[in-house]
BAFI-3210 file (N, C-alpha, C; in Angstrom, 3 decimals, decimal comma, padded with zeros to 6 digits):
// residues 115
n [1|2|3|4|5|6|7|8|9|10|11|12|13|14|15|16|17|18|19|20|21|22|23|24|25|26|27|28|29|30|31|32|33|34|35|36|37|38|39|40|41|42|43|44|45|46|47|48|49|50|51|52|53|54|55|56|57|58|59|60|61|62|63|64|65|66|67|68|69|70|71|72|73|74|75|76|77|78|79|80|81|82|83|84|85|86|87|88|89|90|91|92|93|94|95|96|97|98|99|100|101|102|103|104|105|106|107|108|109|110|111|112|113|114|115]
n.u [-065,337|-065,172|-066,896|-066,248|-065,321|-067,851|-068,914|-067,240|-067,536|-070,403|-070,493|-068,919|-069,982|-072,650|-071,331|-070,837|-073,734|-074,914|-073,224|-074,343|-076,735|-076,731|-075,521|-077,986|-080,102|-078,456|-078,777|-081,476|-081,806|-080,699|-082,351|-084,522|-084,188|-083,588|-086,098|-087,855|-086,512|-087,332|-090,309|-090,760|-089,590|-091,292|-093,500|-093,151|-092,824|-095,494|-096,866|-096,079|-096,693|-099,676|-099,748|-099,020|-100,984|-103,110|-102,702|-102,606|-105,517|-106,499|-107,323|-106,641|-104,294|-102,631|-102,238|-100,848|-098,441|-097,410|-096,320|-094,603|-092,883|-091,587|-089,897|-088,059|-089,119|-089,229|-091,311|-093,369|-092,686|-090,452|-090,511|-089,973|-091,531|-091,924|-092,169|-094,489|-096,003|-096,139|-097,103|-099,398|-100,360|-099,953|-102,368|-104,698|-104,432|-105,032|-107,692|-108,529|-108,646|-110,436|-112,664|-113,289|-113,462|-116,048|-114,884|-114,112|-111,693|-110,418|-108,340|-108,369|-109,521|-112,370|-111,656|-109,746|-106,956|-104,602|-105,063]
n.v [-112,351|-108,954|-105,929|-103,985|-104,915|-106,654|-104,316|-103,397|-105,281|-105,320|-102,645|-103,360|-105,315|-103,942|-101,975|-103,351|-104,340|-101,716|-101,224|-103,421|-102,592|-100,291|-101,354|-102,874|-100,566|-099,157|-101,025|-101,099|-098,808|-098,467|-100,536|-099,129|-096,703|-097,922|-099,146|-096,617|-095,434|-097,756|-097,849|-095,149|-095,300|-097,195|-095,563|-093,452|-095,180|-095,894|-093,388|-092,579|-094,712|-094,813|-091,911|-092,643|-094,431|-093,219|-091,448|-093,287|-094,090|-091,666|-089,978|-087,366|-086,725|-088,527|-087,541|-085,248|-085,923|-087,349|-085,076|-083,957|-085,692|-085,407|-083,521|-080,483|-077,169|-074,126|-071,387|-068,657|-066,330|-067,431|-069,049|-072,666|-074,838|-077,527|-077,189|-075,532|-077,565|-079,353|-077,922|-078,065|-080,491|-080,845|-079,491|-080,854|-083,142|-082,384|-081,948|-084,130|-085,501|-084,304|-084,212|-086,948|-086,413|-085,375|-082,336|-078,817|-077,284|-074,447|-073,401|-073,907|-073,081|-073,160|-074,030|-075,119|-074,711|-073,861|-071,700]
n.w [081,431|081,645|082,203|080,794|078,508|077,570|076,715|074,755|072,806|072,311|070,978|068,673|067,250|067,060|065,108|063,080|062,080|061,542|059,107|057,660|057,356|055,953|053,693|053,077|052,515|050,293|048,049|047,957|047,347|044,798|043,406|043,187|041,644|039,271|039,062|038,465|036,272|034,647|034,563|033,655|030,810|029,957|030,295|028,186|026,098|025,913|025,348|023,180|021,567|021,834|020,004|017,797|017,075|016,976|014,626|013,045|012,868|011,899|009,349|008,826|010,397|009,512|007,137|007,742|009,222|007,015|005,343|007,511|007,206|004,507|004,735|005,507|004,544|004,131|004,795|003,342|005,712|006,754|008,478|009,463|007,984|008,973|011,616|012,109|010,889|013,304|015,037|013,817|013,924|016,654|017,771|016,288|017,138|019,919|019,323|018,372|020,591|022,632|021,039|021,613|024,297|024,296|024,889|023,652|021,637|021,670|020,051|017,428|014,459|012,323|009,661|010,401|011,120|013,464|015,953]
ca.u [-065,497|-065,552|-068,420|-065,722|-064,728|-068,837|-069,129|-066,486|-067,920|-071,589|-070,004|-068,205|-071,350|-073,496|-071,418|-071,160|-074,875|-074,834|-072,974|-075,420|-077,951|-076,247|-075,304|-078,912|-080,319|-077,776|-078,955|-082,891|-082,284|-080,576|-083,303|-085,722|-083,849|-084,148|-087,485|-088,621|-086,376|-088,304|-091,597|-090,533|-089,754|-092,667|-095,038|-093,125|-093,356|-096,924|-097,440|-095,489|-097,841|-100,934|-099,503|-099,126|-102,163|-104,181|-101,936|-103,098|-106,544|-107,408|-106,529|-106,216|-102,926|-101,927|-101,693|-099,468|-097,536|-096,890|-096,089|-093,482|-091,673|-091,243|-088,518|-088,549|-089,025|-089,478|-092,986|-092,714|-092,172|-088,875|-090,638|-090,132|-092,871|-091,893|-092,757|-096,006|-096,929|-095,816|-097,998|-100,925|-100,411|-100,705|-104,007|-104,995|-104,406|-106,024|-109,069|-109,247|-108,954|-111,322|-113,618|-113,541|-114,194|-116,752|-114,305|-113,845|-110,547|-110,862|-107,268|-108,666|-110,892|-113,041|-110,837|-108,746|-105,652|-104,395|-105,260]
ca.v [-110,975|-107,499|-105,099|-103,200|-106,147|-106,414|-102,956|-103,309|-106,284|-104,867|-101,648|-103,985|-105,743|-102,716|-101,434|-104,282|-104,336|-100,680|-101,218|-104,106|-101,711|-099,289|-101,883|-102,999|-099,487|-098,903|-101,970|-100,877|-097,780|-099,085|-101,383|-098,241|-095,699|-098,486|-099,224|-095,613|-095,490|-098,507|-097,034|-093,869|-095,541|-097,816|-094,239|-092,784|-095,615|-096,133|-092,297|-093,035|-095,927|-093,996|-090,837|-093,218|-095,111|-091,578|-091,151|-094,698|-093,918|-090,401|-089,726|-085,610|-086,743|-089,047|-086,577|-083,924|-086,707|-087,528|-083,809|-083,888|-086,642|-084,905|-082,559|-079,145|-076,392|-072,639|-070,649|-067,066|-065,594|-068,077|-070,326|-073,814|-075,390|-078,636|-076,392|-075,675|-078,757|-079,523|-077,053|-078,596|-081,834|-081,172|-078,928|-082,282|-084,816|-082,323|-081,485|-085,505|-085,888|-083,310|-084,648|-088,249|-086,241|-083,955|-081,246|-077,859|-076,901|-073,272|-073,299|-074,969|-072,178|-073,809|-074,229|-076,747|-074,228|-074,022|-070,517]
ca.w [080,441|082,197|081,918|079,731|077,127|077,029|075,853|073,346|072,021|071,674|070,011|067,620|066,695|066,772|064,045|061,725|062,090|060,874|058,172|056,867|057,096|055,225|052,465|052,283|051,355|048,482|047,413|047,757|046,406|043,235|042,526|043,029|040,333|038,272|038,712|038,007|034,742|033,595|034,423|032,803|029,565|029,854|030,249|026,995|024,844|025,475|025,200|021,360|020,814|021,345|019,152|016,425|016,852|016,697|013,194|011,977|012,960|011,559|007,858|008,876|011,416|008,671|006,149|008,309|009,464|005,841|004,811|008,159|006,514|003,555|004,848|006,557|003,692|004,998|004,280|003,177|006,661|007,266|009,680|009,320|007,707|010,064|013,150|011,418|010,498|014,323|015,698|013,230|014,544|018,230|017,428|015,730|018,368|021,166|018,658|018,370|022,431|022,704|020,393|022,239|025,624|024,506|024,628|022,542|021,853|020,633|018,989|016,179|013,723|011,710|008,787|010,808|011,069|014,813|016,325]
c.u [-065,885|-066,587|-067,655|-065,603|-066,479|-069,380|-068,289|-067,110|-069,220|-071,714|-069,670|-069,308|-072,303|-073,024|-071,161|-072,951|-075,565|-074,856|-073,747|-076,492|-077,947|-076,144|-076,977|-079,773|-079,825|-078,413|-080,769|-082,961|-081,917|-081,994|-084,763|-085,326|-084,185|-085,302|-088,444|-087,994|-087,048|-089,645|-091,547|-090,541|-090,869|-093,738|-094,153|-093,234|-094,919|-097,600|-096,852|-096,785|-099,124|-101,034|-099,706|-100,405|-103,391|-103,883|-102,638|-105,022|-107,722|-106,374|-105,919|-104,913|-102,140|-101,277|-100,619|-098,515|-096,373|-095,901|-094,450|-092,448|-091,411|-089,981|-088,957|-088,029|-089,660|-090,517|-092,117|-092,003|-090,774|-089,109|-090,495|-091,149|-093,065|-092,320|-094,429|-096,723|-097,017|-096,732|-099,633|-101,383|-101,103|-101,993|-105,048|-105,178|-105,284|-107,556|-109,729|-109,615|-109,642|-112,835|-113,980|-114,170|-115,444|-116,619|-114,759|-112,800|-110,627|-109,781|-107,103|-109,919|-111,151|-112,630|-109,939|-107,360|-106,050|-104,414|-103,716]
c.v [-110,062|-107,115|-104,302|-103,871|-106,565|-105,713|-102,751|-103,849|-105,931|-103,473|-102,266|-104,674|-105,119|-101,835|-102,295|-104,498|-102,886|-100,723|-102,474|-103,429|-100,947|-100,270|-102,598|-102,179|-099,076|-099,881|-101,560|-099,523|-097,434|-099,739|-099,968|-097,447|-096,732|-099,381|-098,073|-095,541|-096,578|-097,904|-096,142|-093,993|-096,344|-096,538|-094,048|-093,821|-095,930|-094,641|-092,530|-093,686|-095,202|-092,578|-091,790|-094,162|-094,160|-091,603|-092,259|-094,050|-092,824|-090,023|-087,980|-086,113|-087,534|-088,248|-085,019|-084,845|-087,143|-086,273|-083,808|-084,451|-086,404|-084,063|-081,564|-077,885|-074,934|-072,160|-069,185|-066,163|-066,161|-068,783|-071,565|-074,472|-076,871|-078,128|-076,049|-076,382|-079,639|-079,212|-077,849|-079,732|-082,021|-080,385|-080,396|-083,106|-083,895|-081,828|-083,040|-085,818|-085,073|-084,063|-086,274|-087,900|-085,205|-082,721|-079,999|-077,375|-075,415|-072,788|-073,381|-073,936|-073,437|-074,481|-075,525|-076,209|-073,969|-072,605|-070,020]
c.w [081,797|081,868|080,668|078,187|076,709|076,323|074,945|072,578|071,370|070,942|068,415|066,641|066,018|065,324|062,650|061,352|060,991|059,316|057,376|056,259|056,169|053,371|051,693|051,720|050,509|047,812|046,851|046,793|045,347|042,835|042,451|041,740|039,552|037,769|038,245|036,406|033,967|033,646|033,319|031,371|029,397|029,122|028,926|026,296|024,730|025,047|023,300|020,806|020,390|020,854|017,977|015,741|016,515|015,195|012,245|012,119|012,192|010,463|007,951|009,374|010,236|007,524|006,965|008,880|007,939|005,171|006,128|007,518|005,133|003,339|005,372|005,583|004,503|003,991|004,109|004,464|007,078|007,765|009,014|008,928|008,919|011,131|012,975|011,442|012,317|014,997|015,015|014,081|015,694|018,131|016,903|016,511|019,486|020,630|018,778|019,880|022,517|022,295|021,092|023,591|025,570|024,514|023,515|022,774|021,011|020,054|017,699|015,819|012,579|009,992|008,831|011,278|012,828|015,110|017,091]
res [m|s|i|m|e|l|g|a|l|g|e|f|i|g|s|i|l|v|l|g|t|l|v|y|l|a|v|q|v|r|q|g|i|a|h|s|r|f|t|t|t|h|a|i|a|g|a|g|h|a|a|w|l|a|v|a|q|s|p|e|l|a|a|v|m|a|k|l|e|t|g|g|t|t|c|r|a|g|i|s|t|g|l|v|l|c|d|h|l|d|a|l|l|h|k|r|a|n|r|n|t|g|g|f|d|r|r|i|d|s|s|g|v|p|g]
***
């Protein structure tokens, strides 16, 4: 075998190894994407579980959720009460979280209405 034949054989083997590496990397990227989707879905489910647990443990939040479930009528200003109740629920969740950590949420006044 001459040096030219050995060089051609080396190039052929090198190209096959490069193709094998590209296939390996494609599989790794696909698995990484699947893993990140699973992790994101798991985190979203955990956050939803935490929110529903907070609703189950708090009579205030349960009352707000009951009002949300009854439908979306509008108040005098023409704003959907669902939006107002969502803001109220968000404020109550923050108030509850801050109560657990010792913080103070300035968005809620003494009547419990978000500011």
